[in-house]
C-alpha positions, 0 to 999 in steps of 0.5 A: 379499529386501526389497519394492521401495518403489511407485513415487510417481504422481499420487496419491501427491501429490494431498492436497498440492494440495488448496488455492489461492492469492489475492492481497490488497492495501492500497492506501493514498492521502493524499486530502483531509488524510487516510490512507486505503485501499481497501475492497472489498464483496465480491460472491462467495460466501461473502463477500457484502456483508463489506467486506475489502481488494480481492483475488481468486483466482489460476489456477495459471498466474499470476504474483502481481505480475502478478496483483495488476497484473490486480487493480488494473487492473479495480478502480483502472483502471491498475497505476501505483502502489508495491507492496511485497510483505508476506507470505504469510498462511497461517493454517489456517481462515482462509477458510471454503471450504478452505485459501486461501493469500494473498500479501498486497502494500501499495501507495502511490498518489498522489492524482493517480493516484486514479481519478476515480470507483470501482466502486460496491463500492469506498471509500476508509476512513480509515486509523486507523479500527476496521473488522471486516472479512472473514476475516483481513483486519484483521489484513493491515491492521495488518501493512501499516500497521506496513510502512508505517510502517517504510518512511516512516523507512527509505526515501522511499516517503512520495513515492509518495503526492504528485504529481510536484509536491507542497508540502512541508506536505503531505509534513509531514501525512503523517508527522504522520498516520502517527505521530500527532505534531506534526512541528517544521515548520521543523526538518522542512523545513530538513532535508528540503530541505537533504538535496538529496533534493527541489528547488524547481521554482521555482513556487507554489501559487496561493492564494484569498482569503489573505495572505501568501507562497504555498506553493512547489512541490517535486519528488523528485530521489532520495537523494543520491550519497553518503549512503544513502536512510536517511542521506538522509532523516533522519526519527526518529519 
């Protein structure tokens, strides 16, 4: 007679639970005519004084979407930003404390929602500059930049970097910075206005010590009913 297999117990599976999870975010903003992302100087062991992406360990009962909102509220005062799940980063030995799988997000914040003052261990850094970030955060940053560029072409995410009322030159500047190339301004303006995705507010930006017509304010209306988001944008880079 064959021996009956032992019934599984809690101890049978305990080696599967010797790990942890975290959330990290690449938060991008358009500030002072540049694309920037948020950096955090770590204050907890073993990463003290190392610069990396904003992030935190999450508790077993925490939902990742809620965890990223709580992280943003703690660090910038609110979570009113565009957020997209990037992917999980689970490489072995990515963290010195043990097996920690991070769920990474990338986010976009309009410059009117950027806090006037950040905690002293946070700063905005140029998106295209080179940094030696902690852990695998350089890899996460590169993945987020790639996703950001893909979305700029495929979806109207650019408007998440702009306030409700914006000028077309700021819209153009974001694309030029993201793709490191000059845009045919006249053609871009014609296509974005004819797409019906934006409309004029009838207001103009006040100019100081300058001649010529002031820039006109527009607002985002969304994709047209007859076209998909991608067909409405028609941005090819």
